[in-house]
N, CA, C, O and the ligand as a Tripos MOL2 file, in Angstrom:
@<TRIPOS>MOLECULE
protein
  301   299    76     0     0
PROTEIN
NO_CHARGES

@<TRIPOS>ATOM
      1 N         -63.1050   91.1430  -45.0270 N.3       1 MET1
      2 CA        -63.3580   89.8150  -45.6300 C.3       1 MET1
      3 C         -63.0440   89.8610  -47.1190 C.2       1 MET1
      4 O         -63.8390   90.3960  -47.8930 O.2       1 MET1
      5 N         -61.9210   89.3220  -47.5340 N.am      2 PRO2
      6 CA        -61.5550   89.4050  -48.9500 C.3       2 PRO2
      7 C         -62.4720   88.5480  -49.8260 C.2       2 PRO2
      8 O         -62.8010   87.4080  -49.4990 O.2       2 PRO2
      9 N         -62.8670   89.1460  -50.9500 N.am      3 ILE3
     10 CA        -63.6350   88.3970  -51.9530 C.3       3 ILE3
     11 C         -62.6350   87.8520  -52.9700 C.2       3 ILE3
     12 O         -61.8760   88.6000  -53.5870 O.2       3 ILE3
     13 N         -62.6550   86.5490  -53.1250 N.am      4 GLN4
     14 CA        -61.6890   85.9230  -54.0270 C.3       4 GLN4
     15 C         -62.3550   84.8360  -54.8390 C.2       4 GLN4
     16 O         -63.4070   84.3040  -54.4830 O.2       4 GLN4
     17 N         -61.6930   84.5250  -55.9540 N.am      5 LEU5
     18 CA        -62.1700   83.4200  -56.7670 C.3       5 LEU5
     19 C         -61.8250   82.1030  -56.0760 C.2       5 LEU5
     20 O         -60.6570   81.8150  -55.8160 O.2       5 LEU5
     21 N         -62.8380   81.3180  -55.7860 N.am      6 CYS6
     22 CA        -62.6060   79.9840  -55.2110 C.3       6 CYS6
     23 C         -62.5930   78.9790  -56.3450 C.2       6 CYS6
     24 O         -63.5390   78.8830  -57.1270 O.2       6 CYS6
     25 N         -61.4870   78.2230  -56.4200 N.am      7 GLU7
     26 CA        -61.3710   77.2720  -57.5310 C.3       7 GLU7
     27 C         -62.3320   76.0990  -57.3760 C.2       7 GLU7
     28 O         -62.6520   75.4290  -58.3590 O.2       7 GLU7
     29 N         -62.7940   75.8420  -56.1560 N.am      8 ILE8
     30 CA        -63.7480   74.7500  -55.9340 C.3       8 ILE8
     31 C         -65.1650   75.1960  -56.3100 C.2       8 ILE8
     32 O         -65.8750   74.4990  -57.0340 O.2       8 ILE8
     33 N         -65.5660   76.3780  -55.8020 N.am      9 CYS9
     34 CA        -66.8990   76.9000  -56.1240 C.3       9 CYS9
     35 C         -66.9730   77.3970  -57.5640 C.2       9 CYS9
     36 O         -68.0460   77.4220  -58.1670 O.2       9 CYS9
     37 N         -65.8320   77.7890  -58.1040 N.am     10 GLY10
     38 CA        -65.8110   78.3310  -59.4480 C.3      10 GLY10
     39 C         -66.4140   79.7150  -59.5410 C.2      10 GLY10
     40 O         -66.8160   80.1540  -60.6190 O.2      10 GLY10
     41 N         -66.4770   80.4040  -58.4150 N.am     11 GLU11
     42 CA        -67.0060   81.7630  -58.4200 C.3      11 GLU11
     43 C         -66.3380   82.5760  -57.3150 C.2      11 GLU11
     44 O         -65.5990   82.0410  -56.4890 O.2      11 GLU11
     45 N         -66.6140   83.8790  -57.3170 N.am     12 GLU12
     46 CA        -66.0210   84.7240  -56.2990 C.3      12 GLU12
     47 C         -66.8400   84.6330  -55.0220 C.2      12 GLU12
     48 O         -68.0450   84.8880  -55.0190 O.2      12 GLU12
     49 N         -66.1720   84.2660  -53.9450 N.am     13 THR13
     50 CA        -66.8570   84.0880  -52.6740 C.3      13 THR13
     51 C         -66.0880   84.8320  -51.5840 C.2      13 THR13
     52 O         -64.9350   85.2220  -51.7700 O.2      13 THR13
     53 N         -66.7610   85.0210  -50.4330 N.am     14 ALA14
     54 CA        -66.1010   85.6180  -49.2790 C.3      14 ALA14
     55 C         -65.1300   84.6090  -48.6800 C.2      14 ALA14
     56 O         -65.4450   83.4260  -48.5570 O.2      14 ALA14
     57 N         -63.9630   85.0840  -48.3160 N.am     15 HIS15
     58 CA        -62.9650   84.2290  -47.6890 C.3      15 HIS15
     59 C         -62.5720   84.8120  -46.3480 C.2      15 HIS15
     60 O         -62.5170   86.0300  -46.1750 O.2      15 HIS15
     61 N         -62.3000   83.9320  -45.4070 N.am     16 LYS16
     62 CA        -61.7160   84.4260  -44.1680 C.3      16 LYS16
     63 C         -60.2550   84.0370  -44.1220 C.2      16 LYS16
     64 O         -59.8420   83.0500  -44.7320 O.2      16 LYS16
     65 N         -59.4760   84.8190  -43.3920 N.am     17 GLU17
     66 CA        -58.0420   84.5900  -43.3320 C.3      17 GLU17
     67 C         -57.6840   83.7980  -42.0930 C.2      17 GLU17
     68 O         -58.3220   83.9310  -41.0490 O.2      17 GLU17
     69 N         -56.6620   82.9780  -42.2160 N.am     18 ALA18
     70 CA        -56.1520   82.2460  -41.0640 C.3      18 ALA18
     71 C         -54.6290   82.2840  -41.1160 C.2      18 ALA18
     72 O         -54.0200   81.9800  -42.1420 O.2      18 ALA18
     73 N         -54.0360   82.6580  -40.0040 N.am     19 ILE19
     74 CA        -52.5770   82.6580  -39.8990 C.3      19 ILE19
     75 C         -52.1760   81.4470  -39.0720 C.2      19 ILE19
     76 O         -52.6070   81.2870  -37.9290 O.2      19 ILE19
     77 N         -51.3570   80.6080  -39.6590 N.am     20 VAL20
     78 CA        -50.9620   79.3750  -38.9900 C.3      20 VAL20
     79 C         -49.4590   79.3860  -38.7890 C.2      20 VAL20
     80 O         -48.6900   79.6100  -39.7240 O.2      20 VAL20
     81 N         -49.0590   79.1410  -37.5630 N.am     21 GLN21
     82 CA        -47.6280   79.1000  -37.2900 C.3      21 GLN21
     83 C         -47.0310   77.8240  -37.8410 C.2      21 GLN21
     84 O         -47.5350   76.7290  -37.5910 O.2      21 GLN21
     85 N         -45.9480   77.9750  -38.5960 N.am     22 LYS22
     86 CA        -45.2810   76.8060  -39.1450 C.3      22 LYS22
     87 C         -44.6420   76.0200  -38.0160 C.2      22 LYS22
     88 O         -44.1790   76.5970  -37.0320 O.2      22 LYS22
     89 N         -44.6170   74.7010  -38.1580 N.am     23 PRO23
     90 CA        -43.9130   73.9110  -37.1470 C.3      23 PRO23
     91 C         -42.4420   74.2960  -37.1450 C.2      23 PRO23
     92 O         -41.8170   74.4040  -38.1990 O.2      23 PRO23
     93 N         -41.9100   74.4980  -35.9800 N.am     24 SER24
     94 CA        -40.5080   74.8960  -35.8830 C.3      24 SER24
     95 C         -39.6110   73.7490  -36.3010 C.2      24 SER24
     96 O         -39.8880   72.5830  -36.0190 O.2      24 SER24
     97 N         -38.5190   74.1070  -36.9880 N.am     25 LYS25
     98 CA        -37.5680   73.0620  -37.3450 C.3      25 LYS25
     99 C         -36.6990   72.7040  -36.1570 C.2      25 LYS25
    100 O         -35.8920   71.7770  -36.2140 O.2      25 LYS25
    101 N         -36.8750   73.4470  -35.0890 N.am     26 TYR26
    102 CA        -36.1140   73.1650  -33.8810 C.3      26 TYR26
    103 C         -36.9680   72.3730  -32.8950 C.2      26 TYR26
    104 O         -38.1960   72.4560  -32.9160 O.2      26 TYR26
    105 N         -36.3250   71.6320  -32.0620 N.am     27 GLY27
    106 CA        -37.0280   70.8160  -31.0780 C.3      27 GLY27
    107 C         -37.5840   71.6530  -29.9500 C.2      27 GLY27
    108 O         -37.4700   72.8790  -29.9480 O.2      27 GLY27
    109 N         -38.1820   70.9810  -28.9970 N.am     28 LYS28
    110 CA        -38.8790   71.6620  -27.9100 C.3      28 LYS28
    111 C         -37.9930   71.8500  -26.6730 C.2      28 LYS28
    112 O         -38.3560   72.5770  -25.7480 O.2      28 LYS28
    113 N         -36.8570   71.2040  -26.6660 N.am     29 SER29
    114 CA        -36.0230   71.2800  -25.4690 C.3      29 SER29
    115 C         -35.4270   72.6770  -25.3140 C.2      29 SER29
    116 O         -35.3490   73.4380  -26.2790 O.2      29 SER29
    117 N         -35.0140   73.0000  -24.1160 N.am     30 LYS30
    118 CA        -34.4240   74.3160  -23.8080 C.3      30 LYS30
    119 C         -33.2220   74.5760  -24.7020 C.2      30 LYS30
    120 O         -33.0530   75.6740  -25.2320 O.2      30 LYS30
    121 N         -32.3840   73.5470  -24.8640 N.am     31 LYS31
    122 CA        -31.1650   73.6900  -25.6510 C.3      31 LYS31
    123 C         -31.5150   73.9920  -27.1150 C.2      31 LYS31
    124 O         -30.9060   74.8600  -27.7410 O.2      31 LYS31
    125 N         -32.5020   73.2650  -27.6490 N.am     32 GLU32
    126 CA        -32.9190   73.4750  -29.0280 C.3      32 GLU32
    127 C         -33.5020   74.8720  -29.2080 C.2      32 GLU32
    128 O         -33.2720   75.5330  -30.2210 O.2      32 GLU32
    129 N         -34.2550   75.3040  -28.2110 N.am     33 GLN33
    130 CA        -34.8560   76.6310  -28.3120 C.3      33 GLN33
    131 C         -33.7980   77.7110  -28.2460 C.2      33 GLN33
    132 O         -33.9280   78.7580  -28.8810 O.2      33 GLN33
    133 N         -32.7530   77.4600  -27.4820 N.am     34 PHE34
    134 CA        -31.6570   78.4130  -27.3990 C.3      34 PHE34
    135 C         -30.9660   78.5200  -28.7540 C.2      34 PHE34
    136 O         -30.6130   79.6130  -29.1960 O.2      34 PHE34
    137 N         -30.7760   77.3800  -29.4050 N.am     35 LYS35
    138 CA        -30.1890   77.3730  -30.7540 C.3      35 LYS35
    139 C         -31.0680   78.1630  -31.7280 C.2      35 LYS35
    140 O         -30.5700   78.9170  -32.5640 O.2      35 LYS35
    141 N         -32.3820   77.9730  -31.6000 N.am     36 ALA36
    142 CA        -33.3180   78.6970  -32.4570 C.3      36 ALA36
    143 C         -33.2000   80.1880  -32.2180 C.2      36 ALA36
    144 O         -33.2310   80.9860  -33.1540 O.2      36 ALA36
    145 N         -33.0630   80.5570  -30.9360 N.am     37 PHE37
    146 CA        -32.9200   81.9650  -30.5910 C.3      37 PHE37
    147 C         -31.6670   82.5480  -31.2170 C.2      37 PHE37
    148 O         -31.6950   83.6390  -31.7870 O.2      37 PHE37
    149 N         -30.5580   81.8060  -31.1080 N.am     38 LEU38
    150 CA        -29.2880   82.2850  -31.6550 C.3      38 LEU38
    151 C         -29.3570   82.4290  -33.1630 C.2      38 LEU38
    152 O         -28.8850   83.4270  -33.7080 O.2      38 LEU38
    153 N         -29.9370   81.4510  -33.8490 N.am     39 SER39
    154 CA        -29.9790   81.5260  -35.3050 C.3      39 SER39
    155 C         -30.8660   82.6830  -35.7300 C.2      39 SER39
    156 O         -30.5960   83.3310  -36.7410 O.2      39 SER39
    157 N         -31.9280   82.9520  -34.9690 N.am     40 GLY40
    158 CA        -32.7660   84.1140  -35.2470 C.3      40 GLY40
    159 C         -31.9980   85.4020  -35.0130 C.2      40 GLY40
    160 O         -32.1150   86.3620  -35.7740 O.2      40 GLY40
    161 N         -31.2080   85.4030  -33.9430 N.am     41 PHE41
    162 CA        -30.4420   86.5830  -33.5580 C.3      41 PHE41
    163 C         -29.4620   86.9830  -34.6450 C.2      41 PHE41
    164 O         -29.2320   88.1700  -34.8780 O.2      41 PHE41
    165 N         -28.8820   85.9890  -35.3140 N.am     42 PHE42
    166 CA        -27.8400   86.2720  -36.2950 C.3      42 PHE42
    167 C         -28.3740   86.4980  -37.7060 C.2      42 PHE42
    168 O         -27.6040   86.7230  -38.6400 O.2      42 PHE42
    169 N         -29.6980   86.4380  -37.8560 N.am     43 LEU43
    170 CA        -30.2810   86.7890  -39.1590 C.3      43 LEU43
    171 C         -30.3170   88.3060  -39.2680 C.2      43 LEU43
    172 O         -31.3820   88.9220  -39.2160 O.2      43 LEU43
    173 N         -29.1290   88.9030  -39.4210 N.am     44 SER44
    174 CA        -29.0380   90.3530  -39.2930 C.3      44 SER44
    175 C         -29.7640   91.0880  -40.4190 C.2      44 SER44
    176 O         -30.2560   92.1990  -40.2210 O.2      44 SER44
    177 N         -29.8310   90.4660  -41.6070 N.am     45 ASP45
    178 CA        -30.4430   91.1860  -42.7220 C.3      45 ASP45
    179 C         -31.9460   90.9430  -42.8270 C.2      45 ASP45
    180 O         -32.5970   91.4560  -43.7360 O.2      45 ASP45
    181 N         -32.4900   90.1680  -41.9090 N.am     46 ALA46
    182 CA        -33.9330   89.9260  -41.9270 C.3      46 ALA46
    183 C         -34.6170   90.8100  -40.8960 C.2      46 ALA46
    184 O         -34.2390   90.8050  -39.7250 O.2      46 ALA46
    185 N         -35.6060   91.5560  -41.3160 N.am     47 SER47
    186 CA        -36.3500   92.3690  -40.3730 C.3      47 SER47
    187 C         -37.2530   91.4770  -39.5380 C.2      47 SER47
    188 O         -37.4770   90.3160  -39.8800 O.2      47 SER47
    189 N         -37.7660   92.0150  -38.4550 N.am     48 VAL48
    190 CA        -38.6680   91.2470  -37.5970 C.3      48 VAL48
    191 C         -39.8910   90.7990  -38.3870 C.2      48 VAL48
    192 O         -40.4110   89.7020  -38.1860 O.2      48 VAL48
    193 N         -40.3390   91.6670  -39.2860 N.am     49 SER49
    194 CA        -41.5210   91.3410  -40.0860 C.3      49 SER49
    195 C         -41.2260   90.1910  -41.0500 C.2      49 SER49
    196 O         -42.0700   89.3170  -41.2510 O.2      49 SER49
    197 N         -40.0310   90.1890  -41.6460 N.am     50 ASP50
    198 CA        -39.6330   89.0770  -42.5020 C.3      50 ASP50
    199 C         -39.6160   87.7830  -41.7110 C.2      50 ASP50
    200 O         -40.0380   86.7280  -42.1850 O.2      50 ASP50
    201 N         -39.1160   87.8970  -40.4990 N.am     51 LEU51
    202 CA        -38.9920   86.7330  -39.6470 C.3      51 LEU51
    203 C         -40.3570   86.1490  -39.3210 C.2      51 LEU51
    204 O         -40.5500   84.9340  -39.3600 O.2      51 LEU51
    205 N         -41.3000   87.0250  -38.9990 N.am     52 SER52
    206 CA        -42.6250   86.5180  -38.6550 C.3      52 SER52
    207 C         -43.3160   85.9560  -39.8950 C.2      52 SER52
    208 O         -44.1070   85.0190  -39.7900 O.2      52 SER52
    209 N         -43.0230   86.5220  -41.0720 N.am     53 HIS53
    210 CA        -43.5610   85.9450  -42.3070 C.3      53 HIS53
    211 C         -42.9790   84.5640  -42.5400 C.2      53 HIS53
    212 O         -43.6550   83.6490  -43.0100 O.2      53 HIS53
    213 N         -41.6960   84.4410  -42.1950 N.am     54 ALA54
    214 CA        -41.0210   83.1750  -42.4310 C.3      54 ALA54
    215 C         -41.5470   82.0870  -41.5020 C.2      54 ALA54
    216 O         -41.4260   80.8980  -41.7980 O.2      54 ALA54
    217 N         -42.1300   82.4960  -40.3850 N.am     55 LEU55
    218 CA        -42.5590   81.5190  -39.3880 C.3      55 LEU55
    219 C         -44.0490   81.2090  -39.4580 C.2      55 LEU55
    220 O         -44.5360   80.3270  -38.7510 O.2      55 LEU55
    221 N         -44.7670   81.9270  -40.3010 N.am     56 THR56
    222 CA        -46.2000   81.6960  -40.3720 C.3      56 THR56
    223 C         -46.6440   81.4700  -41.8180 C.2      56 THR56
    224 O         -46.0300   81.9710  -42.7600 O.2      56 THR56
    225 N         -47.7060   80.7180  -41.9670 N.am     57 ASP57
    226 CA        -48.3650   80.5540  -43.2560 C.3      57 ASP57
    227 C         -49.6940   81.2750  -43.1910 C.2      57 ASP57
    228 O         -50.3890   81.2260  -42.1770 O.2      57 ASP57
    229 N         -50.0460   81.9470  -44.2820 N.am     58 ARG58
    230 CA        -51.3280   82.6260  -44.3320 C.3      58 ARG58
    231 C         -52.2460   81.8450  -45.2630 C.2      58 ARG58
    232 O         -51.9010   81.5630  -46.4110 O.2      58 ARG58
    233 N         -53.4070   81.5060  -44.7500 N.am     59 TYR59
    234 CA        -54.3890   80.7880  -45.5420 C.3      59 TYR59
    235 C         -55.6150   81.6630  -45.7530 C.2      59 TYR59
    236 O         -55.9400   82.4990  -44.9090 O.2      59 TYR59
    237 N         -56.2830   81.4750  -46.8570 N.am     60 VAL60
    238 CA        -57.6280   82.0130  -47.0020 C.3      60 VAL60
    239 C         -58.5760   80.8260  -47.1260 C.2      60 VAL60
    240 O         -58.2970   79.8540  -47.8290 O.2      60 VAL60
    241 N         -59.7030   80.9300  -46.4250 N.am     61 ILE61
    242 CA        -60.6550   79.8250  -46.3740 C.3      61 ILE61
    243 C         -61.9780   80.2970  -46.9560 C.2      61 ILE61
    244 O         -62.5540   81.2870  -46.5050 O.2      61 ILE61
    245 N         -62.4500   79.5770  -47.9590 N.am     62 CYS62
    246 CA        -63.7210   79.9120  -48.5970 C.3      62 CYS62
    247 C         -64.8570   79.7510  -47.5800 C.2      62 CYS62
    248 O         -64.9820   78.7120  -46.9310 O.2      62 CYS62
    249 N         -65.6720   80.7850  -47.4550 N.am     63 GLU63
    250 CA        -66.7810   80.7550  -46.5010 C.3      63 GLU63
    251 C         -67.8800   79.8080  -46.9680 C.2      63 GLU63
    252 O         -68.6960   79.3380  -46.1750 O.2      63 GLU63
    253 N         -67.8850   79.5440  -48.2490 N.am     64 LYS64
    254 CA        -68.9770   78.7640  -48.8190 C.3      64 LYS64
    255 C         -68.7130   77.2690  -48.7340 C.2      64 LYS64
    256 O         -69.5650   76.5020  -48.2860 O.2      64 LYS64
    257 N         -67.5050   76.8560  -49.1740 N.am     65 CYS65
    258 CA        -67.2250   75.4170  -49.2040 C.3      65 CYS65
    259 C         -66.1450   75.0090  -48.2100 C.2      65 CYS65
    260 O         -65.9210   73.8190  -47.9900 O.2      65 CYS65
    261 N         -65.4780   75.9840  -47.6120 N.am     66 GLY66
    262 CA        -64.4670   75.6670  -46.6110 C.3      66 GLY66
    263 C         -63.1180   75.2910  -47.2030 C.2      66 GLY66
    264 O         -62.2320   74.8270  -46.4860 O.2      66 GLY66
    265 N         -62.9580   75.4880  -48.5120 N.am     67 HIS67
    266 CA        -61.6840   75.1710  -49.1550 C.3      67 HIS67
    267 C         -60.5890   76.0890  -48.6240 C.2      67 HIS67
    268 O         -60.7490   77.3090  -48.5800 O.2      67 HIS67
    269 N         -59.4850   75.4880  -48.2260 N.am     68 LYS68
    270 CA        -58.3760   76.2330  -47.6420 C.3      68 LYS68
    271 C         -57.2720   76.3710  -48.6690 C.2      68 LYS68
    272 O         -56.8200   75.3820  -49.2460 O.2      68 LYS68
    273 N         -56.8420   77.5960  -48.8930 N.am     69 LYS69
    274 CA        -55.7970   77.8340  -49.8920 C.3      69 LYS69
    275 C         -54.6400   78.5610  -49.2470 C.2      69 LYS69
    276 O         -54.8350   79.5680  -48.5670 O.2      69 LYS69
    277 N         -53.4320   78.0550  -49.4580 N.am     70 LEU70
    278 CA        -52.2450   78.7120  -48.9240 C.3      70 LEU70
    279 C         -51.9790   79.9820  -49.7260 C.2      70 LEU70
    280 O         -51.8950   79.9520  -50.9540 O.2      70 LEU70
    281 N         -51.8510   81.0640  -49.0310 N.am     71 GLU71
    282 CA        -51.6210   82.3320  -49.7310 C.3      71 GLU71
    283 C         -50.6170   83.1700  -48.9570 C.2      71 GLU71
    284 O         -50.9800   84.1080  -48.2490 O.2      71 GLU71
    285 N         -49.3780   82.8230  -49.1020 N.am     72 ASN72
    286 CA        -48.3340   83.5970  -48.4310 C.3      72 ASN72
    287 C         -47.9590   84.7860  -49.2960 C.2      72 ASN72
    288 O         -47.3970   84.6380  -50.3810 O.2      72 ASN72
    289 N         -48.2770   85.9510  -48.8010 N.am     73 ILE73
    290 CA        -47.9480   87.1640  -49.5370 C.3      73 ILE73
    291 C         -47.0230   88.0050  -48.6810 C.2      73 ILE73
    292 O         -47.3340   88.3160  -47.5310 O.2      73 ILE73
    293 N         -45.9060   88.3620  -49.2370 N.am     74 ARG74
    294 CA        -45.0120   89.2590  -48.5060 C.3      74 ARG74
    295 C         -45.4550   90.6860  -48.7380 C.2      74 ARG74
    296 O         -45.5610   91.1530  -49.8720 O.2      74 ARG74
    297 N         -45.7110   91.3630  -47.6390 N.am     75 GLU75
    298 CA        -46.2110   92.7360  -47.7800 C.3      75 GLU75
    299 C         -45.0560   93.7110  -47.7830 C.2      75 GLU75
    300 O         -45.2680   94.9180  -47.8920 O.2      75 GLU75
    301 ZN        -65.4740   77.6340  -52.2930 Zn       76 ZN76
@<TRIPOS>BOND
     1     1     2 1
     2     2     3 1
     3     3     4 2
     4     3     5 am
     5     5     6 1
     6     6     7 1
     7     7     8 2
     8     7     9 am
     9     9    10 1
    10    10    11 1
    11    11    12 2
    12    11    13 am
    13    13    14 1
    14    14    15 1
    15    15    16 2
    16    15    17 am
    17    17    18 1
    18    18    19 1
    19    19    20 2
    20    19    21 am
    21    21    22 1
    22    22    23 1
    23    23    24 2
    24    23    25 am
    25    25    26 1
    26    26    27 1
    27    27    28 2
    28    27    29 am
    29    29    30 1
    30    30    31 1
    31    31    32 2
    32    31    33 am
    33    33    34 1
    34    34    35 1
    35    35    36 2
    36    35    37 am
    37    37    38 1
    38    38    39 1
    39    39    40 2
    40    39    41 am
    41    41    42 1
    42    42    43 1
    43    43    44 2
    44    43    45 am
    45    45    46 1
    46    46    47 1
    47    47    48 2
    48    47    49 am
    49    49    50 1
    50    50    51 1
    51    51    52 2
    52    51    53 am
    53    53    54 1
    54    54    55 1
    55    55    56 2
    56    55    57 am
    57    57    58 1
    58    58    59 1
    59    59    60 2
    60    59    61 am
    61    61    62 1
    62    62    63 1
    63    63    64 2
    64    63    65 am
    65    65    66 1
    66    66    67 1
    67    67    68 2
    68    67    69 am
    69    69    70 1
    70    70    71 1
    71    71    72 2
    72    71    73 am
    73    73    74 1
    74    74    75 1
    75    75    76 2
    76    75    77 am
    77    77    78 1
    78    78    79 1
    79    79    80 2
    80    79    81 am
    81    81    82 1
    82    82    83 1
    83    83    84 2
    84    83    85 am
    85    85    86 1
    86    86    87 1
    87    87    88 2
    88    87    89 am
    89    89    90 1
    90    90    91 1
    91    91    92 2
    92    91    93 am
    93    93    94 1
    94    94    95 1
    95    95    96 2
    96    95    97 am
    97    97    98 1
    98    98    99 1
    99    99   100 2
   100    99   101 am
   101   101   102 1
   102   102   103 1
   103   103   104 2
   104   103   105 am
   105   105   106 1
   106   106   107 1
   107   107   108 2
   108   107   109 am
   109   109   110 1
   110   110   111 1
   111   111   112 2
   112   111   113 am
   113   113   114 1
   114   114   115 1
   115   115   116 2
   116   115   117 am
   117   117   118 1
   118   118   119 1
   119   119   120 2
   120   119   121 am
   121   121   122 1
   122   122   123 1
   123   123   124 2
   124   123   125 am
   125   125   126 1
   126   126   127 1
   127   127   128 2
   128   127   129 am
   129   129   130 1
   130   130   131 1
   131   131   132 2
   132   131   133 am
   133   133   134 1
   134   134   135 1
   135   135   136 2
   136   135   137 am
   137   137   138 1
   138   138   139 1
   139   139   140 2
   140   139   141 am
   141   141   142 1
   142   142   143 1
   143   143   144 2
   144   143   145 am
   145   145   146 1
   146   146   147 1
   147   147   148 2
   148   147   149 am
   149   149   150 1
   150   150   151 1
   151   151   152 2
   152   151   153 am
   153   153   154 1
   154   154   155 1
   155   155   156 2
   156   155   157 am
   157   157   158 1
   158   158   159 1
   159   159   160 2
   160   159   161 am
   161   161   162 1
   162   162   163 1
   163   163   164 2
   164   163   165 am
   165   165   166 1
   166   166   167 1
   167   167   168 2
   168   167   169 am
   169   169   170 1
   170   170   171 1
   171   171   172 2
   172   171   173 am
   173   173   174 1
   174   174   175 1
   175   175   176 2
   176   175   177 am
   177   177   178 1
   178   178   179 1
   179   179   180 2
   180   179   181 am
   181   181   182 1
   182   182   183 1
   183   183   184 2
   184   183   185 am
   185   185   186 1
   186   186   187 1
   187   187   188 2
   188   187   189 am
   189   189   190 1
   190   190   191 1
   191   191   192 2
   192   191   193 am
   193   193   194 1
   194   194   195 1
   195   195   196 2
   196   195   197 am
   197   197   198 1
   198   198   199 1
   199   199   200 2
   200   199   201 am
   201   201   202 1
   202   202   203 1
   203   203   204 2
   204   203   205 am
   205   205   206 1
   206   206   207 1
   207   207   208 2
   208   207   209 am
   209   209   210 1
   210   210   211 1
   211   211   212 2
   212   211   213 am
   213   213   214 1
   214   214   215 1
   215   215   216 2
   216   215   217 am
   217   217   218 1
   218   218   219 1
   219   219   220 2
   220   219   221 am
   221   221   222 1
   222   222   223 1
   223   223   224 2
   224   223   225 am
   225   225   226 1
   226   226   227 1
   227   227   228 2
   228   227   229 am
   229   229   230 1
   230   230   231 1
   231   231   232 2
   232   231   233 am
   233   233   234 1
   234   234   235 1
   235   235   236 2
   236   235   237 am
   237   237   238 1
   238   238   239 1
   239   239   240 2
   240   239   241 am
   241   241   242 1
   242   242   243 1
   243   243   244 2
   244   243   245 am
   245   245   246 1
   246   246   247 1
   247   247   248 2
   248   247   249 am
   249   249   250 1
   250   250   251 1
   251   251   252 2
   252   251   253 am
   253   253   254 1
   254   254   255 1
   255   255   256 2
   256   255   257 am
   257   257   258 1
   258   258   259 1
   259   259   260 2
   260   259   261 am
   261   261   262 1
   262   262   263 1
   263   263   264 2
   264   263   265 am
   265   265   266 1
   266   266   267 1
   267   267   268 2
   268   267   269 am
   269   269   270 1
   270   270   271 1
   271   271   272 2
   272   271   273 am
   273   273   274 1
   274   274   275 1
   275   275   276 2
   276   275   277 am
   277   277   278 1
   278   278   279 1
   279   279   280 2
   280   279   281 am
   281   281   282 1
   282   282   283 1
   283   283   284 2
   284   283   285 am
   285   285   286 1
   286   286   287 1
   287   287   288 2
   288   287   289 am
   289   289   290 1
   290   290   291 1
   291   291   292 2
   292   291   293 am
   293   293   294 1
   294   294   295 1
   295   295   296 2
   296   295   297 am
   297   297   298 1
   298   298   299 1
   299   299   300 2
@<TRIPOS>SUBSTRUCTURE
     1 MET1         2 RESIDUE 1 A MET
     2 PRO2         6 RESIDUE 1 A PRO
     3 ILE3        10 RESIDUE 1 A ILE
     4 GLN4        14 RESIDUE 1 A GLN
     5 LEU5        18 RESIDUE 1 A LEU
     6 CYS6        22 RESIDUE 1 A CYS
     7 GLU7        26 RESIDUE 1 A GLU
     8 ILE8        30 RESIDUE 1 A ILE
     9 CYS9        34 RESIDUE 1 A CYS
    10 GLY10       38 RESIDUE 1 A GLY
    11 GLU11       42 RESIDUE 1 A GLU
    12 GLU12       46 RESIDUE 1 A GLU
    13 THR13       50 RESIDUE 1 A THR
    14 ALA14       54 RESIDUE 1 A ALA
    15 HIS15       58 RESIDUE 1 A HIS
    16 LYS16       62 RESIDUE 1 A LYS
    17 GLU17       66 RESIDUE 1 A GLU
    18 ALA18       70 RESIDUE 1 A ALA
    19 ILE19       74 RESIDUE 1 A ILE
    20 VAL20       78 RESIDUE 1 A VAL
    21 GLN21       82 RESIDUE 1 A GLN
    22 LYS22       86 RESIDUE 1 A LYS
    23 PRO23       90 RESIDUE 1 A PRO
    24 SER24       94 RESIDUE 1 A SER
    25 LYS25       98 RESIDUE 1 A LYS
    26 TYR26      102 RESIDUE 1 A TYR
    27 GLY27      106 RESIDUE 1 A GLY
    28 LYS28      110 RESIDUE 1 A LYS
    29 SER29      114 RESIDUE 1 A SER
    30 LYS30      118 RESIDUE 1 A LYS
    31 LYS31      122 RESIDUE 1 A LYS
    32 GLU32      126 RESIDUE 1 A GLU
    33 GLN33      130 RESIDUE 1 A GLN
    34 PHE34      134 RESIDUE 1 A PHE
    35 LYS35      138 RESIDUE 1 A LYS
    36 ALA36      142 RESIDUE 1 A ALA
    37 PHE37      146 RESIDUE 1 A PHE
    38 LEU38      150 RESIDUE 1 A LEU
    39 SER39      154 RESIDUE 1 A SER
    40 GLY40      158 RESIDUE 1 A GLY
    41 PHE41      162 RESIDUE 1 A PHE
    42 PHE42      166 RESIDUE 1 A PHE
    43 LEU43      170 RESIDUE 1 A LEU
    44 SER44      174 RESIDUE 1 A SER
    45 ASP45      178 RESIDUE 1 A ASP
    46 ALA46      182 RESIDUE 1 A ALA
    47 SER47      186 RESIDUE 1 A SER
    48 VAL48      190 RESIDUE 1 A VAL
    49 SER49      194 RESIDUE 1 A SER
    50 ASP50      198 RESIDUE 1 A ASP
    51 LEU51      202 RESIDUE 1 A LEU
    52 SER52      206 RESIDUE 1 A SER
    53 HIS53      210 RESIDUE 1 A HIS
    54 ALA54      214 RESIDUE 1 A ALA
    55 LEU55      218 RESIDUE 1 A LEU
    56 THR56      222 RESIDUE 1 A THR
    57 ASP57      226 RESIDUE 1 A ASP
    58 ARG58      230 RESIDUE 1 A ARG
    59 TYR59      234 RESIDUE 1 A TYR
    60 VAL60      238 RESIDUE 1 A VAL
    61 ILE61      242 RESIDUE 1 A ILE
    62 CYS62      246 RESIDUE 1 A CYS
    63 GLU63      250 RESIDUE 1 A GLU
    64 LYS64      254 RESIDUE 1 A LYS
    65 CYS65      258 RESIDUE 1 A CYS
    66 GLY66      262 RESIDUE 1 A GLY
    67 HIS67      266 RESIDUE 1 A HIS
    68 LYS68      270 RESIDUE 1 A LYS
    69 LYS69      274 RESIDUE 1 A LYS
    70 LEU70      278 RESIDUE 1 A LEU
    71 GLU71      282 RESIDUE 1 A GLU
    72 ASN72      286 RESIDUE 1 A ASN
    73 ILE73      290 RESIDUE 1 A ILE
    74 ARG74      294 RESIDUE 1 A ARG
    75 GLU75      298 RESIDUE 1 A GLU
    76 ZN76       301 GROUP 0 **** ****
């Protein structure tokens, strides 16, 4: 449980993490998904980990006030 400064509480509070999948820019149809697969396939210089970072947003949520902050950190 990361302790972080919450800008709403104005103090350091416990935060929980939430990973949220970004909405795909591709449609839901089979054809669209196939296109998504191909474009992913040809991202030769992106590692799988980069790809999953690119597809998800990481949030930290203040346990005290529930304030949600986007915190995308590339590890
Ligand atoms: Zn807070």
